[in-house]
C-alpha positions as CSV (number, residue, x, y, z in Angstrom):
1,X,0.9,-15.5,9.6
2,X,1.8,-14.1,6.2
3,X,2.2,-10.5,5.5
4,X,2.2,-8.3,2.3
5,X,2.6,-4.7,1.9
6,X,0.4,-3.3,-1.0
7,X,1.5,-0.1,-2.9
8,X,0.1,1.6,-5.7
9,X,0.4,5.3,-7.5
10,X,-3.0,6.1,-6.9
11,X,-5.9,5.5,-4.8
12,X,-8.2,3.6,-7.2
13,X,-5.3,1.1,-7.9
14,X,-4.4,0.5,-4.4
15,X,-8.4,-0.2,-3.5
16,X,-8.2,-2.6,-6.3
17,X,-5.4,-4.6,-4.6
18,X,-7.0,-4.6,-1.4
19,X,-10.2,-6.0,-2.6
20,X,-7.9,-8.6,-4.4
21,X,-6.1,-9.6,-1.4
22,X,-9.2,-9.7,0.7
23,X,-10.3,-12.3,-1.8
24,X,-7.5,-14.4,-0.7
25,X,-7.8,-14.3,2.7
26,X,-5.8,-11.2,3.7
27,X,-7.1,-8.8,6.4
28,X,-6.1,-5.1,6.4
29,X,-3.8,-4.0,9.3
30,X,-4.3,-0.6,10.3
31,X,-5.3,2.1,8.0
32,X,-3.5,2.9,4.6
33,X,-0.6,5.2,4.4
34,X,0.3,8.1,1.8
35,X,3.8,9.2,1.4
36,X,5.3,11.9,-0.8
37,X,8.2,10.2,-2.7
38,X,9.4,12.9,-5.0
39,X,8.4,16.6,-5.1
40,X,9.5,19.4,-7.6
41,X,9.5,23.1,-7.3
42,X,8.1,24.9,-10.5
43,X,9.8,28.3,-11.2
44,X,8.9,31.2,-13.8
45,X,12.3,33.1,-13.7
46,X,13.0,33.6,-9.6
47,X,9.3,33.4,-8.9
48,X,7.9,29.9,-7.2
49,X,4.9,28.9,-9.5
50,X,4.0,25.6,-7.9
51,X,5.3,22.5,-6.6
52,X,4.5,18.9,-7.9
53,X,4.2,15.9,-5.5
54,X,4.2,12.2,-6.7
55,X,2.6,10.2,-3.9
56,X,2.7,6.5,-2.9
57,X,-0.6,4.7,-1.2
58,X,0.1,1.5,1.0
59,X,-1.6,-0.9,3.3
60,X,-0.2,-3.7,5.2
61,X,-2.4,-6.7,5.0
62,X,-1.8,-10.3,6.9
63,X,-3.3,-13.5,6.7
64,X,-3.5,-16.5,8.9
65,X,-2.7,-19.8,7.5
66,X,-4.0,-22.9,9.5
67,X,-1.4,-25.4,9.3
68,X,-2.3,-29.3,10.2
69,X,-0.2,-30.7,12.5
70,X,0.1,-34.6,12.2
71,X,1.4,-36.4,15.1
72,X,2.8,-40.1,14.4
73,X,2.7,-42.4,17.2
């Protein structure tokens, strides 16, 4: 069994990678994950104005490869 983890900085990029991996025989395992990899608070003086987040999207995939076993007698 082969396992890969696909990652992208946006949902569309991950979707394209998943579609390509499915075409290569991989199958998604579970649901996708989204994690915050960076957060930055923005201030105007001492007043908090906004928080900017950078996200990473990921999906685990597996592929079963059939292996031929040749017995020599």
